[in-house]
C-alpha positions in Angstrom: 3.6 2.5 1.3 5.3 0.4 3.9 9.0 -0.4 4.5 8.7 -3.9 2.9 8.2 -2.3 -0.5 10.8 -0.4 -2.5 10.8 3.4 -2.6 10.7 3.1 -6.4 7.1 1.9 -6.2 6.2 5.4 -4.8 8.0 6.9 -7.8 6.0 4.6 -10.2 2.7 5.6 -8.5 3.7 9.3 -8.7 4.4 8.9 -12.4 0.8 7.6 -12.7 -0.5 10.8 -11.1 -0.9 9.6 -7.5 0.4 11.3 -4.4 2.7 8.5 -3.1 5.4 8.4 -0.5 7.4 5.6 1.0 7.1 5.3 4.7 10.8 6.1 5.0 10.1 9.7 3.8 7.3 10.2 6.3 8.4 8.2 9.4 11.4 6.3 10.7 11.8 2.9 8.9 11.5 1.3 12.4 8.1 2.9 12.9 5.5 0.7 14.4 2.5 -0.4 12.3 0.2 1.6 14.5 2.2 4.8 13.7 1.9 4.1 10.0 -1.9 3.3 10.4 -2.5 6.5 12.3 -0.5 8.6 9.8 -2.5 7.2 6.9 -5.8 7.6 8.7 -5.1 11.2 9.7 -3.8 12.2 6.3 -6.4 10.3 4.2 -3.8 8.1 2.7 -3.9 4.5 1.4 -1.5 1.9 2.7 0.1 -0.3 0.1 1.7 -3.2 1.9 2.9 -6.8 2.0 2.3 -6.8 5.7 -0.5 -9.1 6.8 -1.2 -7.1 9.9 -2.5 -4.1 8.0 -4.8 -6.5 6.0 -6.1 -7.9 9.3 -6.8 -4.5 10.7 -8.6 -3.4 7.5 -10.6 -6.6 7.4 -11.6 -6.1 11.0 -13.1 -2.9 9.7 -11.1 -0.8 12.2 -11.7 2.8 11.5 -8.9 3.6 9.3 -7.4 3.9 5.8 -7.9 1.8 2.8 -5.3 -1.0 2.4 -3.9 -2.6 -0.7 -2.3 -5.9 0.3 0.1 -7.2 -2.2 0.3 -11.0 -1.8 3.6 -11.5 -3.6 6.8 -13.1 -2.3 10.2 -11.5 -2.5 10.7 -9.9 -5.9 13.0 -7.5 -7.6 11.8 -4.0 -8.2 11.4 -4.8 -11.9 9.5 -8.0 -11.2 7.2 -6.3 -8.7 6.3 -3.5 -11.2 5.8 -6.0 -14.0 3.5 -8.0 -11.8 1.6 -5.0 -10.5 1.2 -3.0 -13.8 -1.6 -5.1 -15.4 -3.4 -5.4 -12.0 -3.3 -1.7 -11.2 -6.4 -0.6 -13.1 -8.5 -3.1 -11.1 -6.9 -1.9 -7.9 -7.6 1.7 -8.7 -11.2 0.9 -9.5 -11.7 -1.0 -6.2 -10.2 2.0 -4.3 -12.5 4.4 -6.1 -15.5 2.2 -5.2 -14.5 2.5 -1.6 -13.3 -1.1 -1.0 -11.5 -1.0 2.4 -9.2 -3.9 1.7 -7.9 -4.7 -1.8 -6.1 -8.0 -1.7 -3.9 -8.7 -4.8 -2.6 -12.2 -5.2 0.2 -13.5 -7.3 
């Protein structure tokens, strides 16, 4: 998960049984997008992001990780989780089906 999202989202995903880490625990917060992309690709991880760049890379079908692009403006942690919770089953199913870019709109 990228730096634009709160570390608590990784905790929420871990509580749901997923291996989840915030980018700050794996790389420097100032890490370039390419470093995050490469880490996810190398370690078979999914990028959950609000960053359009990752969505563009995924939609260009660059060899790389699956991307979940959260299209939500600034929100508190509580509001983010409340928005995401009902959408999560559909997101999970899309990822299981191998969808390379899962776009989630507000």
